LUMDO-761322 format. One record per residue (C-alpha): residue in one letter; z, y, x. Coordinates in steps of 0.1 Angstrom, whole numbers, plus 5000, padded with zeros to 4 digits. Layout:
AZYX ...
% end
This chain:
C319041513584 L320941773564 N323241833591 D320341853617 R319042143596 M322142333592 I322842313631 A319242453635 R319542743614 Q322842873625 R321642853661 Q318643053651 G321043333638 A323343333670 A320243393691 L319243683671 R323043843674 G323143763710 A323743513735 D327443623737 Q328443453706 S326543133710 S329742953720 E331943043693 L328942963670 D328642623685 S332242543677 G331642673640 V328742443640 E330842153650 R333242233622 V330442233598 A329041913610 V332241753604 R332541883567 A329041843558 P329541453543 R332141543522 T330041793501 T327541483494 S329841223477 V328140933455 R331140863434 P329341033404 L326440823406 L328640503408 W330640603377 A327140653360 L325840303369 W329240143359 V328940323324 L325440183319 V326639843326 V329539863303 L327139983277 G324539703283 M327339423280 L328639583248 T325139583234 L324439233243 L327839133230 L327039323195 V324139133190 R325438773200 S328338843175 G325938943149 L323838633155 Y326938413156 A327938533122 Y324738473109 D324838113121 K328138053108 R327038163074 T323737973074 S325637653087 L327937653055 R324537693036 A323037393052 A326037183049 R325837253011 G322137173006 A321037543003 P317537603013 M316937813046 A312937913049 V313838103081 P311238053111 T312837943143 L311738043178 S309437813194 H309837723232 N306137753242 V305238073236 S305138413253 N307438703247 R305738953225 S308739033203 G309839363220 L313239213224 P314839203259 D313638863279 K317338773283 I317538753244 T314238543239 G314538353268 R317938223261 F316738063227 R313737933244 Q315837763270 R318037633242 A314837493221 V313637343252 A316837143257 G316837013222 R320037253214 T318537503189 R321337473163 L320537723136 P317537923125 L317238303137 P318038583116 P315238773096 S315539073117 V314738893149 A312338623135 K310038873122 K309439023155 L308438713170 P305138553173 P304238263146 R305437913153 V303237683168 A302937333151 K304537143180 P307636953173 V311137083180 R313136843203 G316436913185 Y318436753157 N315836873129 A313236623144 L315736323144 K314736053119 P316535743106 P315735423124 A312835233114 R312734963089 P310034663089 S307634723058 A307834483029 D304634303037 S305734243075 L307033913089 C310533803075 R313433743102 T314333413115 F317733223117 R319432973131 V322932803121 G325432583134 D325832233126 R329032273109 K329432193071 D330032523060 F327032703084 L324832453065 L325932443030 V327032833028 L325433043053 A321832903054 P321432933015 I322833303017 F320433373047 V317433233025 E318633442995 L318533743014 G314733693025 L315133513059 C313233203070 P314432913093 S313332923129 E310432743138 S310832773175 S313032893204 F312733243190 F315033403161 D316433703150 V319833583138 Y322433313149 W325433213132 G327432913140 I330432843163 A331833153179 L330933183217 N333833303241 A332933293278 L330133523292 E328233213306 S327633113270 F325633433264 G323433373294 S322433033284 S318932903283 Q319132923245 L320333283244 G318133423271 H316533733272 S312933603260 S314533403230 L316433693215 P314534013204 V316234353208 G318534393179 A319234023173 I322533923156 L324933693170 N328333623153 S330233623186 V332133883203 P332633763240 L336333663250 M337433743211 M338433373208 Q340433373238 V342133673233 V343233643196 G341633303184 E344133063199 K347632983191 P349233143224 S347133463218 I348933663193 A352333603211 S350633683246 L349434023231 Q352734113216 S354534043250 A351834243268 C352534523243 N356034513248 R355834503287 Y353734793285 L355535013264 V359134953278 K358434863316 G355235043321 R357135373314 G360435293327 K362035313294 A361435223258 S359235463243 K359135583207 L356235363198 Y358335073210 A361435193189 S359335243158 G358134893161 W354434933172 C354634603187 D356034423155 F352634313142 T353933933143 Q357033753144 R358433743181 G356733453199 F357033293234 N354633043252 A355432733271 R353832473292 R354832153304 H352631963328 S353931613321 D356231423300 H359131443327 G358231773343 S359832133337 V358732363312 L357432713322 M358532973300 E360133323296 F363633193294 D365333523299 A363233703275 L363933393248 R367733423253 D368033793252 Y366133833220 V367933543203 R371233693212 K370134043198 R368733873167 S372033703161 I373934023162 V371634183137 S371633883112 G375033793119 S374333413118 F373133103136 P371032873139 S367833043147 I364832883132 W361632873152 I358332723147 R356632513171 K352732513172 S350532323196 A347832523212 I345232283202 A346532223166 Y344232333137 S344232293097 Q348032293098 K348532023122 G350632003152 I353432223136 E357332153136 L360232373126 V363132343151 H366432523151 L368532683180 G372032713179 E374332943194 S375732673219 D371732633231 V371832993246 S375133013260 S373732963295 D370532943314 S371132543316 A371832483280 L368732683272 I366332473297 R368032143282 W366932273248 V363632373257 E363032043274 Q364231843245 H361932053220 V358932103238 P356731783251 F353831753274 G351032023269 D350832403258 Y353132533230 T354032843211 L357632893199 Q357533163173 E360433293153 Y360233163114 L360333413088 A363233293070 V363333533039 P359633543030 M358233712996 L357733402973 W355533332945 N357433172916 D360133022943 R357332892966 K356333023000 F353033173004 D350733333028 L347533513026 R344133423043 V342433773050 M338833843060 A338134093084 L334834193103 M334034353135 T330434483139 S330934693170 V333334693201 Q332535003215 P332735253192 L335135033170 R333634943135 F336034723116 Y336134603082 V338934433060 L338134283026 D339934473000 H341734152985 A342733803000 F342933432991 P346533312985 K347732993001 I350532852981 A353032572990 T353232272964 E357232252967 P359932532961 Y361232702991 T364532653004 L366532713039 D368332403038 I368432253075 A367831903059 S364432033046 L363232163080 D361131843083 D359731913050 S356032033058 C355232083021 V357832343017 H357332543049 F353832543065 R351432293050 L351132483016 V348032412996 A347032093020 C350231893012 S349831742977 E348931852942 P348432222939 V350132442915 S348332502882 P347032722873 Y346232842908 P345433222916 R342433262929 S342933592949 T345433892953 D343434072922 S344433802899 P347233932874 L348333562876 F349133612913 R350933982911 E353133882877 G354533582899 L355633752931 R359133772939 P360634022941 P358434162916 L356234472921 K357834782914 S354734952896 D351134852886 K349935032921 H352734912942 W350334612957 D347234842962 E348935142975 E351935002995 L351934633003 Y348134553008 P347534843033 A350234703054 V347834423060 Y345234663070 K347434813097 V348834513111 V345234343114 L343934673128 R346534703154 V346034333167 V342434423170 L343134743190 L345234553213 A342734283215 R340134503223 R341334633255 E340534283271 V337234263253 I335434583262 P334934503299 A333234193291 D331034363265 E330034633288 K329134353312 L326434243287 V325034563278 L324734633316 A322934293318 G320234373294 F321634213261 R320634463235 H321934243206 K324334323180 R327434133183 V329734083152 Q332833873147 V334333733115 L338233723117 Q340233543093 P344033633099 D346733453082 V349233703070 I352933663054 F355233923039 D358933963041 V361234033014 N361034393020 G357334413019 N356634403057 A353334233069 Y353034023097 V350133823113 I350933453116 E347733363136 M344233503137 N341033253133 T337733323151 N336133033140 G337733003104 F335932783080 M333432993057 V334432833027 G331932993003 S332032762973 L332932422987 H336332452972 K335932632937 E339032462926 F340632732946 F338333032951 D334833122955 A334033332985 T330233322985 P329833692973 Q332033793001 I330233613027 R327033743018 S328334093021 A329534033054 T325933933064 E324634243049 I327134423069 A325934283099 G322234403088 V320734053089 N318134183063 N317734513076 Y319734713051 P317334703021 L319334943001 R318535233024 P315835413003 R318635502979 Y320735713002 E318235773033 A317436143022 E320736263015 A322136073045 T319636243068 R320536593055 L324236533062 L323836403096 R321636683105 A324036943089 H326736763111 C324836793142 A324437173138 L328137213144 E327337153182 N328937473190 Q332637443197 A333537733179 D331437613149 W333137293147 K336737433153 A336037623121 T335737323098 A338637183078 A338236833099 A338636993132 G341837143118 Q343236823104 L342436633136 I344236903155 R347136903134 H347436493136 H347036543177 L343736393178 P341236683189 V337736573191 A334936743209 A332036913190 P329036683179 R326236603206 C323936403186 L321536353215 A323936263242 P324735863249 T328135753233 R328835513261 G328135723291 P324835813308 E323935463317 H323235393282 P320935663272 E319335493242 L322835453225 T323135793213 E325835963185 W322935983161 A322035603164 A325835523162 L326335733131 W323335583113 D324735243120 M327635333106 L326235473075 D324135173070 E327034973072 W329235173048 C326435163022 H326434803021 A329634703023 G330434592986 R334334532988 W334834523024 M336834833031 P335935033061 I339135063082 W338035193115 P336735493108 P337835493074 R335635583048 E337835643016 E340335933019 S343135683009 T342535453036 Y342835743062 A346135823045 N347535483052 I346435463086 Q346835793099 R349935723117 M348135483137 Y345535743149 A348335983158 D349835703177 M346635643197 A346636013209 R349935953225 P349435913265 E350835563265 L348335423245 R345335703247 A344235583280 K344135203273 Y343335153235 W341335463227 T337635553236 A335535883233 S333135673211 D335735623187 G336135993183 V332436023173 L332835823143 L336135953134 R334936313136 F332036233112 S334036033088 R336536333087 W334036593083 L332336393054 Q335336383034 L336736733039 D333636963045 A330436823032 G331336772999 V330137012970 G332837062942 A333836772927 R330836532935 P331736332967 P329036322995 L326935992997 P328135902959 F325935572963 C328035472993 H331535562978 A333835262968 A333335272931 Q329635232936 Q329934932962 L332134722941 A329034642918 L326834532949 E328534192953 N327334072918 R323834252919 T320834022916 I318833992952 E315334052949 R312833832962 A311533892996 Q307834012998 C307733903034 K306233623048 C307633343073 P306133363106 A305432963110 T304132903075 G302733213064 R304733153028 A307533353012 P311033203020 P311932883002 S313832872972 N317632832973 S317532492954 E314832342977 L316932433009 V320132302992 H318431972987 V317131953022 L320332073037 N322631793016 R320031543031 Q320831683067 R324531663057 R324331283049 D322431223083 Y325131393100 R327831163082 S325730853087 G325430913124 H321730953124 S321631323135 D318331253154 E316431223120 I317331603116 T314731713141 K312031453126 L312231643093 S308631723081 D309831983059 K308632293070 A311332523053 T314132383073 H312532233104 A314732283135 L317132463111 T320332363134 F320932513167 K323132323191 L324832573216 P326932443247 R330632413230 P333132703241 D335432623270 R338032413258 Q340332503288 R343432693269 F344532883300 P341632943324 V341933083358 G342633463357 Y344033453320 K345833793314 G348233633289 L352133583291 A353633513325 Y355133163320 I357533203351 P359333553351 T360333693384 G364033553392 T364133273368 E363233003391 A366333063413 R368833083384 V367732723373 D369732423383 P367532183403 S369631883385 Q368031993354 R364532003364 N363631643352 
% end
């Protein structure tokens, strides 16, 4: 339009001056028309718009940085317990604050999503409309898990028909306020540990028989992975194969002895008395040669254990000479001579153990797993020694004397006086070599037990997690716990080794008082499992809720990285994401298993632990100092992919934050749940339950009444009149025992992921004449 107007004006002027100049003007007009667009550039407008955009972004950045600085200060105040009476923005009100909609709308969206971290600053809050009385869907609205009232119905239990379940576990359950089940419905079952997934789906354990939250003392496949004689050797072999062959060369973990949690073992199988033996002959031969170079002597002593042996039976010592490993044929002849028909494990014998007054000993350690994913694992802070009745000697002629080497207490008259636990001064004064100081046992030797037992559990969990996941997906919302009783031995240098791990160990209680009384420890284990719904929670509930909400407030990654716990985990190569308390810990397919629920489960167990030491995750700073190297090892690529889960990081993050950031001065967080306070829990007086039994409408029976009836049941079992048990008229113990299908006795089921019995290439090098 501008060009047209200029051309029209010039043509009018040319008409007034004469027609003879029109052509010249036309050419000039064309030149003006070409130059006209250059006089109307829009660059100044674009520069002005760009300046306005930059100023707007700087303004928003300053506002957000100011709010972030305020949020950081208020989060620290929240963690220290300081009051914060600042109103927060409600998500269901219109914007009448005068602030830009982008600012108020962002806070409104975060409130709707349940991600409102911290209160607004006063300068912003005073411009907002008053808060409506509608609950905010964030962490501030989260509450502890509900507990039944005191006048409600008692929980019911069933126990197995073994002696220790009837005479130890049943009285403990009644003392804790549980009632024997009068029907097919029950809340707690404690008996022979189940192994196969089919056992969990039996008619007795159907979905209709067990309510949500019922407790079973069985973790699927745990018996198969660690509870059988060949299991520990199979775990070690798999660990060695993965750390060496899986990466093409020996890793640093292999060189540091990460798989040396037990003495080297090899599994063997013989199908008939005259048949060939299936075994890793090459690996055995190479290992014996290397060990002979290190030790400088032969013969090599091995302990042969039957796969179906128990109570120190089916065990024999054999020695392997230098000529027996000179060739494949010689080794095969030796193996076929010493391995009879059946399944056996050849394990290296610890020839130079730590002694107690010139006698060999090992320790019966008690451990408890209360969750598989995330892993929650406890070990009793003291163990029970098993001491041989005869002095120890390495004479070859004494290899057949079981009282010297492996039968220990069960052989003849025990030593007197007998040390009842590792806490006894009698036990510590008799150790040879002697302890270096008063704290040597508590700070160096016994923490080695924590590490080797935890290493076995972490390796075994790799096989257990898929089975546990199948149960969860099938709808089994039950708590599955597992009591483990490993036997541990020390060498002369103070290194600990797991001999074997019992998943159906005898719950001895007070049945053998001449050696030790473990009733308080077993009662604490059942309380950790939650059989009585955590009765001590009122003592720590308020402070635990405040701490959990303050921890959940660190959901911003920048806020979490500013904490001392995050810095420590990063230095230890364990970066953990910021809290997401409303997010599921096991993936979107399990929305009910949130971080909030997992953290509460951990705190309830910690505050009822007694003398059971939380090992994974660690509660005490000293425990973390002992096992932090193991956490760092789990962060390595060769282990992280197989033995670490994201849910483990959720519990580790909170436990480290609780130690490093939640304390106020010298006062530890949650003092009631601290180790010093928990020591007195085992000897406390259990208050009489106020609930009523569902079947009788009366209070649970007294301990003396129950023991009287249980003794009568025990006599019926011994006399063979087990049918009389179901005819008992005593309402307190009717249908007390609960028989489940026995675990599968097949030691090597199809698909067993254990040791390879015929290594590749071994069959071709065996002389056919040596087969039979």
